[in-house]
N, C-alpha and C positions, 0 to 999 in steps of 0.2 A: 933537810926538808924533803918530805916525800914527793916523788913525782906523780903519785896517784891522788886523785881527788877523793877517792874512796877505796878502802880495802878492808877485808875481813880474813882472819887466819884461824883455821882449825876450829870453826865455830860449831858447837853442839847446843841443841835446845831440847830439854826434856819437859814434859808435863806429867810428873809422877814417874815412878820406876818402870811402868809398862809402856809409856808413850814417848818414843824417841822421834821428835818432829824433824830435826835437822841433824845430820851426821857429818862431822869433819868437813865443813864447807869452807873453801878458800877461794876468794874472788878479789880482783882488783880492777878498777876502772880509771882510765885517764880522762882528763877534762875533755868534754865534747863528745864522749862516747854515748851511744844510744843502744841500750841493752834491753833485749826482750827476754823475759823469763817464762818458759814453757814448762808444762808438766801435766800429768793426769790429775784428776780430782784426788785430794788427800795427800798429794806429794809434799806439801809444806810451802807452796808458793807464797801465799799471803803471809804466813809466819816469817818467811825469809824477807819479804818486803818490809814487814813491821820491825824486824831486827835491823835491817839496813837503815831504816829511817829513825832508829832510836825510840820507836814506840813500844818496843818489847825488849827485855833483857835476854842475855844468853846464859846458858848453864856453864859453859866453859868456852875458851877462845877469846879473841880480841876483835873489836870492830873500831875502825878508824875513819874519821872524816878529815882528810889531810893528815896532819900529824897529831890530831886530837883523839885520844883513846876514850871512847864513849863510856867505858866501864869505870873510868876515874871520875866521872861527873856526877854530881847530885842532881835531883830532879829539877831544881831551879836552873842549873847550868844546862841541863839537857833541853829544857824548854827554850832557853835562849838560842842554843845551837839550831834547834828545829825552826825557830822563828826567823833567824838571820841567814841560815845557810840552805834550808830545805823548803821545797814546795810540794804540795800534795794535790792529786786529782783522784777522786774516788768514783766508783761506778754509780753511787747513789747521789752524786752532786754535793750533798752536805751543805746546802744553802740554808740560811736562816729565813724562815717564811715571813717574818714581820719586817724584814729589811728589803729595800729595793735592790736592783742589780748593782748599782754603783756602790751602795753601802756594803753589800756582800763582797764585792771586789776588794774594797779597802779595809774590811774588818780586821785581818791580821795586823795591819799597820796601825789601825786605831787601837787595838788591844795593846800594842807595843808602845803607844804614846807618841807615834811619829806620823808625819804627813807624807802622802805619796808625792813624788816628784811630778809636777804638773805636765811637763813635756813627755815623760815616760808614760804617765797615765793616759795621755791623749794618744800616744803611739799604740798602747795596748788596746784601748777601746776601738781604735780604727782597725787594728789587726783582727780582733774578734768580731768586728762588724756589728756592734751593739750600740752605736751612738744614739740611735732613736729608741732605745729600750732601757735606758739607764734608770728611769723612774718607775719601771715596772717591777712588781714583786714576783717571786718565783712562780706563783700560781697563774700569773699572766704571761708566762713564757712557755715556749715549747720545750721538749726534752733537749733538743739540740741547742737551743738558746741557753738553757740552764747550764749545760755542760760548758758552753762558751764562757759563761760567767765564772765557772769553776776554773777553767784554764787561765782566764785573766787574773783571777785571785792568786793562782799559783805563780804566775810570772811577775806580778806587780812588785813584789819585794826583791826582785832580782836574785833568786836563790841560785846557789851553785849547782844543786842537784834537784831534779824534779822526779818524784815517785808517783807512778800512776798504776792504780789497781783496776783492771778491766774498765778503762774510761769510756769505752763505747758499748759496754755490755747491755745498757738499757735503751740503746738508740736503734732506730731502723738503719738499714744499710746506707742510705743516702746521707743521713745526718752523721752517721759514724764516719763515713769517708770524709765529710767536710771537717769534722773535728780532728781527724788524723792529719789531714793536709794542713790545717791551721797549726796544730802542735808541731809538726815537722818544720814548717816555715819559721815559726817562732823560735824554736830551739836552734835551728841552723843559723839564724840571724844573730842570736845572742850568744852562741857558743856554749849553751847550757848542757849539762849531762842529764840524760833521761834513763830511768830504770822503770820498765813497764811489765807488769804481769798481764798475760792475755792467753786466751784459748783460740784466738782467731788468726788464721794464716794471713789475711789481708793486712791486719794490724802489724804483724811481724815484718811483712814486706814493706809497708809504708814507713815504718819508724826505725826498725832495728838495723844496726850495722853489725852487731854481734848478738848471739843467742846463748843463753844458759838454759840447759834442759835439766830440770829437777825431777828425779824419779827415785822411788824408794828412799826418800829423805836425803839423797846424795846428789851431787852434780854428776849427771850421766854424760853430758857433752857440753863443750864450750867452744865457740868459734863463730865464723861468719855464717850467715844463713845457708849458703851453698855448701860450706864444709860440714855443718851439722846435718844437713839433709841427706848426706851420703854415709852417715854412720849407721851401722847395723844395730838397731835397737827397736823393740816392738812399738813403743810409743812414737818414736821419730818416724818410723816407716808408715805408721797409720796417719800421722799428722800430715805428711807430705805426699801421701798417695794420690793417684788419679791425675787427670788432666789439669785440674786447677793448681795442684802443687807443681807440676812440671812447668806450667806457664809462669808461675811465680818465680821459679828458679831461672828461667830464661830471661825474665825481666831484670833479674839481679846480676846477670852475667858480666855486665860492664861497669858495675858499681864498685867503687873503692871503699872498703870498710874503714870505719873510724878506728884509730889506734886504741886498743885496750888489751890488757894482758891478764891472763889467769895467774 
């Protein structure tokens, strides 16, 4: 039985003969790891996240959730894996406008024909602070409240891994900080693994124990935030430059990283 909750080996992804999106990617995450994925625009970050989450196929290589090789599954089996083991948080929230907050939270379970555990549902609702907004539809909620609904939806099914693609990208700085604190607290308490694509330094500092830097369709660096920040690479140097970057690294100096291996 694999010690890793997730692993991918020598993964390549092509879109036609001229578009090599991912090249020879190998990554492995232990349970409870909090991974930030960084990289310049066009580096393949979103494609990597979609491949990790089984939303896109690979041209070559293998992708595993635990001991399950995703390439061996048909679409129905993949749907079950995504429904039972994975949670998703997107920049655009992806809420159904005709459903209220509670209905959006429970929608994946409803589609699976199951009921949420009442005690866990109550815990999640209290954690995201939306007990007085459950009957509101998305257009009656602020952006921060809509993203809280999306976080609750991702956590409610107790997924092993949560994938987040720029989850604070559409929020102001105050709402974004609240969402990051909420997500960090939720995953710390539940021991969930998180893989998050972001362009934001504060997000990396708030959530990530390890960072994978994707550049030129390859993994350019992998390690703790402090380790990666000291690697000589144009994108990394730009990302961590200036007083803000130095303050972030100082804030991390006493933090123990989660165990995760490349």
